[in-house]
C-alpha positions as CSV (number, residue, x, y, z in Angstrom):
1,M,68.1,64.2,149.0
2,R,70.3,62.1,146.7
3,I,68.6,59.4,144.7
4,T,70.7,56.2,144.3
5,P,70.5,54.1,141.1
6,Q,68.8,51.3,143.0
7,G,66.3,53.7,144.5
8,L,65.5,55.0,141.1
9,A,65.1,51.5,139.6
10,I,62.7,50.5,142.4
11,T,60.7,53.7,142.0
12,V,60.3,53.1,138.2
13,V,59.3,49.5,138.7
14,I,56.7,50.3,141.3
15,T,55.4,53.2,139.2
16,I,54.9,50.9,136.2
17,S,53.3,48.1,138.3
18,V,50.9,50.4,140.1
19,G,50.2,52.7,137.1
20,F,49.4,49.8,134.7
21,T,47.2,47.8,137.2
22,I,45.3,50.5,139.1
23,N,42.6,50.8,136.4
24,L,42.3,47.0,136.2
25,I,41.9,46.7,140.0
26,A,39.3,49.5,140.1
27,S,37.3,47.9,137.2
28,V,37.2,44.4,138.9
29,L,36.2,45.8,142.3
30,L,33.5,48.0,140.8
31,F,31.9,45.7,138.2
32,G,33.1,42.2,139.1
33,S,31.7,39.7,141.5
34,L,33.2,38.4,144.7
35,L,34.5,35.4,142.7
36,H,36.3,37.8,140.3
37,D,37.7,39.7,143.3
38,G,39.1,36.4,144.7
39,I,40.6,35.4,141.4
40,M,42.2,38.8,141.0
41,V,43.9,38.6,144.4
42,V,45.3,35.1,143.8
43,A,46.4,36.0,140.2
44,M,48.0,39.2,141.4
45,A,50.0,37.3,144.0
46,G,51.0,34.7,141.4
47,F,52.1,37.4,139.1
48,F,53.9,39.9,141.3
49,V,55.7,37.6,143.6
50,P,57.8,36.1,140.8
51,H,58.1,39.6,139.3
52,Y,59.5,40.8,142.7
53,L,62.0,37.8,142.8
54,H,63.2,38.6,139.3
55,I,63.7,42.3,140.0
56,R,65.5,41.6,143.3
57,A,67.9,39.1,141.8
58,A,68.6,41.5,138.9
59,L,69.3,44.4,141.2
60,R,71.7,42.2,143.2
61,G,73.5,41.2,140.0
62,Q,72.8,37.5,140.7
63,A,73.0,35.1,137.8
64,F,69.9,33.1,136.9
65,R,70.3,29.3,136.8
66,G,68.0,26.4,136.1
67,F,64.6,26.3,134.4
68,P,62.6,29.5,134.7
69,V,59.7,28.1,136.8
70,A,58.9,31.5,138.4
71,L,58.6,33.0,134.9
72,L,56.2,30.3,133.8
73,V,54.0,31.0,136.9
74,Q,54.0,34.7,136.1
75,A,53.1,34.0,132.5
76,A,50.3,31.7,133.5
77,A,48.9,34.3,135.9
78,A,49.1,36.9,133.2
79,Y,47.3,35.0,130.4
80,A,45.3,32.1,131.9
81,T,43.5,34.4,134.4
82,A,42.1,36.4,131.5
83,F,39.6,33.6,130.7
84,A,38.0,34.0,134.1
85,F,36.7,37.5,133.0
86,G,34.7,36.4,130.0
87,D,34.2,39.1,127.4
88,Q,36.4,41.5,129.4
89,W,39.5,39.3,129.2
90,F,41.5,42.1,127.4
91,V,41.1,44.3,130.4
92,W,43.3,41.9,132.3
93,I,45.9,41.2,129.5
94,A,46.4,44.8,128.5
95,P,48.3,45.9,131.6
96,M,49.8,42.5,132.6
97,A,51.6,41.6,129.4
98,P,53.9,44.7,129.2
99,I,55.0,44.1,132.8
100,L,55.6,40.4,132.0
101,M,57.9,41.4,129.2
102,G,60.2,43.1,131.7
103,S,60.6,39.9,133.6
104,V,61.2,38.0,130.3
105,L,64.1,40.3,129.4
106,I,65.6,40.2,132.9
107,R,65.3,36.4,133.3
108,L,66.2,35.0,129.9
109,R,69.1,35.5,127.5
110,F,68.5,38.0,124.8
111,A,68.6,35.3,122.1
112,V,65.5,33.8,123.7
113,A,63.9,36.9,125.2
114,L,63.8,39.0,122.1
115,P,61.8,36.6,120.0
116,I,59.3,36.2,122.9
117,V,58.9,40.0,123.1
118,A,58.5,40.2,119.3
119,C,55.8,37.5,119.4
120,A,54.0,39.3,122.2
121,M,54.0,42.6,120.3
122,A,52.6,40.9,117.2
123,I,49.9,39.1,119.1
124,H,48.9,42.2,121.0
125,A,48.9,44.2,117.8
126,W,46.6,41.7,116.1
127,V,44.3,41.2,119.2
128,F,43.7,44.8,119.9
129,T,43.2,45.6,116.2
130,T,40.5,42.9,115.5
131,V,39.0,41.4,118.7
132,P,37.9,43.9,121.3
133,P,34.9,46.1,120.6
134,D,36.0,49.1,118.6
135,G,39.3,47.5,117.9
136,N,41.4,49.3,115.3
137,L,44.9,49.6,113.9
138,W,45.9,52.5,116.2
139,S,44.9,50.5,119.3
140,G,46.9,47.6,118.0
141,L,50.0,49.7,117.4
142,Y,49.6,51.4,120.8
143,F,49.5,48.2,122.7
144,A,52.4,46.6,120.7
145,I,54.6,49.7,121.4
146,T,53.5,49.6,125.1
147,V,54.7,46.0,125.4
148,F,58.1,46.9,123.9
149,V,58.7,50.1,125.8
150,T,57.5,48.9,129.2
151,G,59.6,45.7,129.0
152,F,62.8,47.5,128.0
153,V,62.3,50.3,130.5
154,T,62.1,47.7,133.3
155,Y,65.1,45.9,132.0
156,A,67.1,49.1,131.5
157,V,66.6,50.5,135.0
158,T,67.6,47.2,136.6
159,R,70.7,46.9,134.5
160,L,71.5,50.5,135.3
161,V,71.9,49.5,139.0
162,V,74.2,46.5,138.1
163,V,76.4,48.6,135.7
164,T,76.7,51.4,138.2
165,R,77.7,49.0,140.9
166,E,80.3,47.4,138.6
167,L,81.7,50.9,137.6
168,E,82.0,51.9,141.3
169,R,83.9,48.6,142.0
170,A,86.1,49.2,138.9
171,R,86.8,52.7,140.0
172,A,87.8,51.5,143.5
173,D,90.1,48.9,142.0
174,L,91.7,51.5,139.7
175,A,92.3,53.8,142.6
176,E,93.8,51.0,144.6
177,A,96.0,50.0,141.6
178,A,97.1,53.6,141.2
179,V,98.1,53.8,144.9
180,L,100.0,50.5,144.6
181,K,101.7,51.7,141.4
182,E,102.8,54.9,143.1
183,R,104.1,53.0,146.1
184,L,106.1,50.8,143.8
185,R,107.5,53.8,141.9
186,I,108.6,55.5,145.0
187,S,110.2,52.3,146.4
188,R,112.0,51.6,143.1
189,D,113.2,55.1,142.6
190,L,114.4,55.3,146.2
191,H,116.2,52.0,145.9
192,D,117.8,52.8,142.5
193,G,118.6,56.4,143.4
194,L,119.7,56.2,147.0
195,G,121.8,53.1,146.4
196,H,124.0,55.0,144.0
197,S,124.2,58.1,146.3
198,L,124.9,56.1,149.4
199,S,127.6,54.1,147.7
200,A,129.3,57.4,146.7
201,I,129.0,58.8,150.2
202,A,130.5,55.6,151.6
203,L,133.4,55.8,149.2
204,K,134.1,59.5,149.8
205,G,133.9,59.0,153.5
206,D,136.3,56.1,153.5
207,L,138.7,57.9,151.2
208,A,138.6,61.0,153.4
209,R,139.2,58.9,156.5
210,R,142.3,57.4,155.0
211,L,143.6,60.8,153.8
212,V,142.8,62.9,156.9
213,E,146.2,62.4,158.5
214,R,148.3,61.9,155.4
215,D,146.9,64.7,153.3
216,P,144.4,66.9,155.1
217,A,143.9,69.2,152.1
218,V,142.8,66.4,149.8
219,A,140.7,64.9,152.7
220,A,138.9,68.2,153.0
221,G,138.2,68.2,149.3
222,E,136.7,64.7,149.6
223,L,134.6,65.8,152.5
224,E,133.3,68.7,150.5
225,E,132.4,66.3,147.7
226,L,130.7,64.0,150.2
227,V,128.6,66.9,151.5
228,R,127.6,67.7,147.9
229,V,126.6,64.1,147.1
230,A,124.6,64.0,150.4
231,R,122.7,67.2,149.4
232,D,122.1,65.7,145.9
233,A,120.7,62.6,147.5
234,A,118.4,64.6,149.7
235,Q,117.2,66.5,146.6
236,D,116.7,63.2,144.8
237,V,114.5,62.0,147.7
238,R,112.3,65.1,147.5
239,Q,112.0,64.7,143.7
240,V,111.1,61.0,144.0
241,V,108.3,61.8,146.5
242,R,106.9,64.6,144.3
243,G,107.2,62.5,141.2
244,F,109.3,65.1,139.4
245,R,112.5,63.2,139.1
246,E,114.4,63.6,135.8
247,M,117.4,61.7,134.6
248,S,120.0,62.5,131.9
249,L,122.2,59.9,130.3
250,S,125.2,62.1,129.9
251,Q,124.9,63.5,133.4
252,E,124.6,60.0,134.8
253,V,127.6,58.8,132.9
254,D,129.6,61.7,134.3
255,R,128.6,60.9,137.8
256,G,129.3,57.2,137.3
257,V,132.8,57.9,135.9
258,A,133.5,60.1,139.0
259,L,132.2,57.4,141.3
260,L,134.3,54.6,139.6
261,T,137.4,56.8,139.6
262,A,137.0,57.4,143.3
263,A,136.7,53.6,143.7
264,G,140.0,53.1,141.7
265,V,138.3,51.6,138.7
266,R,139.5,52.4,135.2
267,C,136.6,53.7,133.0
268,H,136.1,53.7,129.2
269,V,133.0,55.5,127.8
270,N,131.9,55.2,124.2
271,L,128.5,56.9,123.5
272,V,126.5,57.4,120.3
273,D,126.3,61.1,119.6
274,V,122.5,61.3,119.4
275,E,119.9,63.3,121.3
276,W,117.6,60.6,122.6
277,P,114.0,61.1,123.4
278,K,113.4,61.9,127.1
279,A,111.9,58.5,128.0
280,V,114.8,56.6,126.3
281,S,117.5,58.8,127.9
282,E,116.0,58.4,131.4
283,T,115.7,54.6,131.0
284,L,119.3,54.4,129.8
285,A,120.4,56.7,132.7
286,W,118.8,54.3,135.2
287,G,120.7,51.5,133.5
288,V,124.0,53.3,133.9
289,R,123.3,54.1,137.5
290,E,122.3,50.6,138.5
291,G,125.2,49.0,136.6
292,I,127.8,51.3,138.2
293,T,126.3,51.1,141.6
294,N,126.6,47.3,141.5
295,V,130.1,47.4,140.2
296,V,131.1,49.5,143.2
297,R,129.1,47.7,145.8
298,H,129.4,44.0,144.7
299,S,132.6,43.5,142.7
300,R,136.4,43.9,142.8
301,A,136.5,45.3,139.3
302,T,139.6,47.1,137.9
303,T,138.0,48.2,134.6
304,C,134.5,49.1,133.5
305,S,133.2,50.2,130.1
306,I,130.0,52.1,129.3
307,T,128.9,51.8,125.6
308,T,125.8,52.8,123.6
309,S,125.3,51.7,120.0
310,R,122.5,51.4,117.5
311,R,120.9,48.0,116.8
312,G,118.3,48.4,114.1
313,R,115.5,50.6,115.5
314,A,116.8,50.3,119.1
315,V,119.6,51.7,121.1
316,R,121.8,49.2,123.0
317,L,123.5,50.1,126.3
318,E,126.3,47.8,127.7
319,V,128.0,48.2,131.1
320,V,130.8,45.6,131.3
321,N,133.3,45.1,134.2
322,D,136.0,42.5,134.9
323,G,135.3,42.4,138.7
324,R,135.6,39.3,140.8
325,V,133.1,38.7,143.5
326,E,134.2,39.0,147.1
327,G,134.5,35.5,148.5
328,D,134.7,34.0,144.9
329,G,134.6,30.3,144.6
330,G,130.9,29.9,145.4
331,P,128.2,28.9,142.9
332,S,127.9,30.8,139.7
333,P,125.2,33.5,139.8
334,A,122.1,33.1,137.7
335,P,121.2,35.6,135.0
336,G,119.6,38.6,136.7
337,A,121.9,38.5,139.7
338,S,123.5,41.8,140.9
339,A,126.0,43.2,138.4
340,G,129.5,42.1,139.3
341,G,128.4,38.5,139.8
342,R,127.1,38.3,143.3
343,S,124.2,35.9,143.5
344,G,121.0,36.8,145.4
345,G,119.4,40.2,145.8
346,G,118.7,41.5,142.4
347,S,115.9,43.9,143.4
348,G,117.6,46.7,141.7
349,L,117.9,44.8,138.4
350,A,114.3,43.7,138.8
351,G,113.3,47.3,139.0
352,L,115.5,48.2,136.0
353,R,113.9,45.4,134.0
354,E,110.5,46.9,134.8
355,R,111.7,50.3,133.6
356,A,112.9,48.8,130.3
357,E,109.7,46.9,129.7
358,Q,107.6,50.0,130.3
359,V,109.2,51.6,127.2
360,G,109.0,48.4,125.2
361,G,112.6,47.4,125.8
362,S,114.5,44.6,127.5
363,M,117.3,44.1,130.0
364,V,119.8,41.2,130.5
365,A,122.5,40.8,133.2
366,E,124.9,38.0,132.7
367,R,128.4,36.7,133.5
368,V,131.1,37.2,130.9
369,G,134.1,34.8,130.9
370,D,135.4,33.6,134.3
371,S,134.9,36.8,136.3
372,G,133.4,39.6,134.3
373,F,129.8,40.7,134.3
374,R,127.7,42.5,131.6
375,L,124.5,44.5,131.9
376,V,122.7,45.0,128.5
377,M,119.7,47.1,127.8
378,E,117.9,47.6,124.4
379,I,115.3,50.3,124.1
380,P,113.3,50.9,120.9
381,V,113.8,54.4,119.4
382,P,111.9,56.3,116.6
383,D,113.9,56.5,113.4
384,A,113.8,60.3,113.6
385,S,116.0,60.2,116.7
386,F,119.0,58.9,114.6
387,Q,119.1,61.8,112.3
388,G,121.7,63.5,114.5
389,T,124.3,60.8,113.6
390,A,127.1,61.7,111.3
391,D,126.2,59.5,108.4
392,G,122.6,58.5,109.2
393,S,123.5,54.9,110.0
394,G,123.8,55.4,113.7
395,T,127.5,54.4,113.8
396,S,128.9,57.7,114.7
397,E,130.2,57.7,118.3
398,L,131.3,60.2,120.9
399,S,134.3,58.7,122.6
400,R,135.6,59.8,125.9
401,P,139.2,59.2,127.0
402,E,139.9,56.4,129.5
403,V,139.9,57.5,133.1
404,T,142.3,55.8,135.4
405,G,141.7,55.6,139.1
């Protein structure tokens, strides 16, 4: 049978309460009068009812407010009742005071409770050293330590329940957050990845349709390329679902150039000849993919440039096009609109901005001049990553020839 933290706490509290008072109850019943028996019953009720209320509130994690009336009633039952037993007063105080300190620690703030516990320890050490018959130093130390240990054990087991409950709640929240994060990752990767692939499929299909009668051989080649892109898209979906998707900046640039060429857009690529860290390369690759996808889908661009450069301890990616928006003449898009200038949407750029922020970078999408549009990403990179440049300054570049559609 599994013991829960709350069950353990209740068991410990009951064991302390019964174990400390059983000798007291037996002594009063055997040697006391009926008056003493009645006083004991009333005092026990006045002591343990508030004690029960404190323990229950603590186990439920409830905050205590207001003046501690119940604690004062419990303290009165613990100390004032002792005078009714005459010379045997210490028989009553000895077991009740340690239990009371548990309620003190539970009910009051530590700044108030600790001095009270210290005073109780000092008083009990002095009383049981000097006052009772056969009082001695060892008895005083024993009862002082008993007050301390009993009070903190009661407090600790009740706090254990609260802390365990909070940990379980935090674990459930973390699990829910992890599920949500994974859903967002899949949604973002599918949007960013499939948007590019579907744009390529649409272009290849449209080109093949226009060439099928005029040049069947070229149309067949475009159809083969369309099938390849579709298979790559299916593979991308499987990788996204499994969480194994990897991106390469150079490969993504090559794919982007091919897509822009098929769309009739002149391309100019100018990349720094550096082997970037994996996280940086993947983030820049997503930037290239999103920028080119939006150029193809949302603009009438004739030229597009893809450039990387070093900016201090960061690498800067720029994807710039001169495209005019379909149906131009409407309101100017706000920063963050889809590349190419179309207002609205922007979910792809929002996901791209999240990717940049995850590696400590930034992303800006803005209009350039009257009709152009520019997507800029800056990603921080360790200094060691620039050692591959020609002169160590990060200005060496790998230029690719212009590609004319």
